[in-house]
C-alpha atoms as a printed R data frame, in Angstrom:
   type eleno elety resid chain resno      x       y      z
1  ATOM     1    CA   MET     A     1 41.502 -28.107 27.484
2  ATOM     2    CA   ARG     A     2 44.242 -29.310 29.804
3  ATOM     3    CA   ALA     A     3 45.680 -26.556 31.948
4  ATOM     4    CA   THR     A     4 48.808 -26.608 34.103
5  ATOM     5    CA   LEU     A     5 48.945 -23.883 36.749
6  ATOM     6    CA   ARG     A     6 52.198 -22.782 38.416
7  ATOM     7    CA   PHE     A     7 52.497 -20.271 41.236
8  ATOM     8    CA   ARG     A     8 55.799 -18.532 41.971
9  ATOM     9    CA   ASN     A     9 55.956 -16.308 45.031
10 ATOM    10    CA   VAL     A    10 52.159 -16.181 44.929
11 ATOM    11    CA   GLU     A    11 49.559 -17.843 47.141
12 ATOM    12    CA   PRO     A    12 47.510 -20.285 45.033
13 ATOM    13    CA   TYR     A    13 44.066 -18.813 45.748
14 ATOM    14    CA   GLN     A    14 41.104 -20.736 44.362
15 ATOM    15    CA   SER     A    15 39.532 -17.493 43.008
16 ATOM    16    CA   THR     A    16 42.663 -16.858 40.888
17 ATOM    17    CA   LYS     A    17 42.576 -20.433 39.549
18 ATOM    18    CA   ASN     A    18 38.883 -20.205 38.720
19 ATOM    19    CA   ARG     A    19 39.248 -16.824 36.948
20 ATOM    20    CA   ALA     A    20 42.099 -18.036 34.823
21 ATOM    21    CA   LEU     A    21 40.269 -21.248 33.851
22 ATOM    22    CA   GLU     A    22 37.016 -19.415 33.026
23 ATOM    23    CA   LYS     A    23 38.825 -16.948 30.775
24 ATOM    24    CA   LEU     A    24 40.658 -19.776 28.973
25 ATOM    25    CA   GLU     A    25 37.368 -21.504 28.245
26 ATOM    26    CA   ARG     A    26 36.556 -18.645 25.818
27 ATOM    27    CA   LEU     A    27 39.482 -19.770 23.672
28 ATOM    28    CA   ASP     A    28 37.858 -23.140 22.976
29 ATOM    29    CA   ASN     A    29 35.718 -21.449 20.362
30 ATOM    30    CA   TYR     A    30 38.816 -20.866 18.220
31 ATOM    31    CA   LEU     A    31 40.650 -24.147 18.832
32 ATOM    32    CA   ARG     A    32 39.941 -27.701 17.692
33 ATOM    33    CA   GLY     A    33 41.295 -30.963 19.010
34 ATOM    34    CA   SER     A    34 43.381 -31.333 22.136
35 ATOM    35    CA   VAL     A    35 44.557 -28.075 23.660
36 ATOM    36    CA   ASP     A    36 47.180 -27.651 26.357
37 ATOM    37    CA   ALA     A    37 47.699 -24.482 28.405
38 ATOM    38    CA   ASP     A    38 50.619 -23.590 30.704
39 ATOM    39    CA   ILE     A    39 49.919 -20.741 33.084
40 ATOM    40    CA   THR     A    40 52.537 -19.234 35.391
41 ATOM    41    CA   PHE     A    41 51.577 -16.717 38.060
42 ATOM    42    CA   SER     A    42 54.356 -14.710 39.701
43 ATOM    43    CA   THR     A    43 54.936 -11.665 41.808
44 ATOM    44    CA   GLU     A    44 57.814  -9.155 41.461
45 ATOM    45    CA   ARG     A    45 57.633  -6.707 44.305
46 ATOM    46    CA   TYR     A    46 54.220  -5.080 43.917
47 ATOM    47    CA   LYS     A    47 53.573  -6.230 40.353
48 ATOM    48    CA   LYS     A    48 51.633  -9.336 39.393
49 ATOM    49    CA   ARG     A    49 52.752 -11.208 36.318
50 ATOM    50    CA   ILE     A    50 51.189 -13.962 34.257
51 ATOM    51    CA   ASP     A    51 52.643 -15.989 31.384
52 ATOM    52    CA   ILE     A    52 50.262 -18.061 29.324
53 ATOM    53    CA   ARG     A    53 51.241 -20.505 26.592
54 ATOM    54    CA   VAL     A    54 48.448 -22.236 24.703
55 ATOM    55    CA   ILE     A    55 49.236 -25.117 22.296
56 ATOM    56    CA   GLY     A    56 46.521 -25.907 19.859
57 ATOM    57    CA   ASN     A    57 45.830 -26.279 16.152
58 ATOM    58    CA   GLY     A    58 49.552 -27.240 15.776
59 ATOM    59    CA   LYS     A    59 50.697 -23.778 16.884
60 ATOM    60    CA   ASN     A    60 51.862 -22.020 20.021
61 ATOM    61    CA   TYR     A    61 50.196 -18.870 21.285
62 ATOM    62    CA   TYR     A    62 51.713 -16.679 23.995
63 ATOM    63    CA   GLY     A    63 50.392 -14.006 26.282
64 ATOM    64    CA   LYS     A    64 52.409 -12.176 28.921
65 ATOM    65    CA   GLU     A    65 51.172  -9.363 31.113
66 ATOM    66    CA   THR     A    66 52.216  -7.432 34.218
67 ATOM    67    CA   SER     A    67 50.030  -5.136 36.330
68 ATOM    68    CA   ARG     A    68 49.159  -4.371 39.899
69 ATOM    69    CA   HIS     A    69 46.057  -6.569 40.105
70 ATOM    70    CA   MET     A    70 45.994 -10.280 39.267
71 ATOM    71    CA   PHE     A    71 42.512 -10.381 37.720
72 ATOM    72    CA   GLU     A    72 43.317  -7.478 35.421
73 ATOM    73    CA   THR     A    73 46.521  -9.251 34.399
74 ATOM    74    CA   ILE     A    74 44.648 -12.501 33.645
75 ATOM    75    CA   ASP     A    75 42.091 -10.707 31.515
76 ATOM    76    CA   THR     A    76 44.640  -8.803 29.441
77 ATOM    77    CA   ALA     A    77 46.854 -11.846 28.792
78 ATOM    78    CA   VAL     A    78 43.919 -13.945 27.613
79 ATOM    79    CA   GLU     A    79 42.780 -11.091 25.352
80 ATOM    80    CA   LYS     A    80 46.246 -11.048 23.705
81 ATOM    81    CA   ILE     A    81 45.955 -14.723 22.982
82 ATOM    82    CA   GLU     A    82 42.422 -14.335 21.689
83 ATOM    83    CA   LEU     A    83 43.668 -11.631 19.238
84 ATOM    84    CA   GLN     A    84 46.371 -14.043 17.969
85 ATOM    85    CA   LEU     A    85 43.732 -16.727 17.446
86 ATOM    86    CA   LYS     A    86 41.473 -14.383 15.514
87 ATOM    87    CA   LYS     A    87 44.332 -13.442 13.188
88 ATOM    88    CA   THR     A    88 45.119 -17.044 12.382
89 ATOM    89    CA   LYS     A    89 41.518 -18.185 12.038
């Protein structure tokens, strides 16, 4: 899986990068062939936001989430994409 990480108004901490990449590895069970992921981290006042777009199996899968904690936001967004993948499997 190739992942592109973008940080807008957020410090690019290594722990945040690692958490996002670890969670995205779970999606490899559902996808075959080459997979691309675009991840955008941003902050709006006190809220953390993440937008994830995964391209695989000839389809696009999206997950967007906003909350107060970045790790919680990453987990929820990846779960949304995982549910989409389960529906199409």
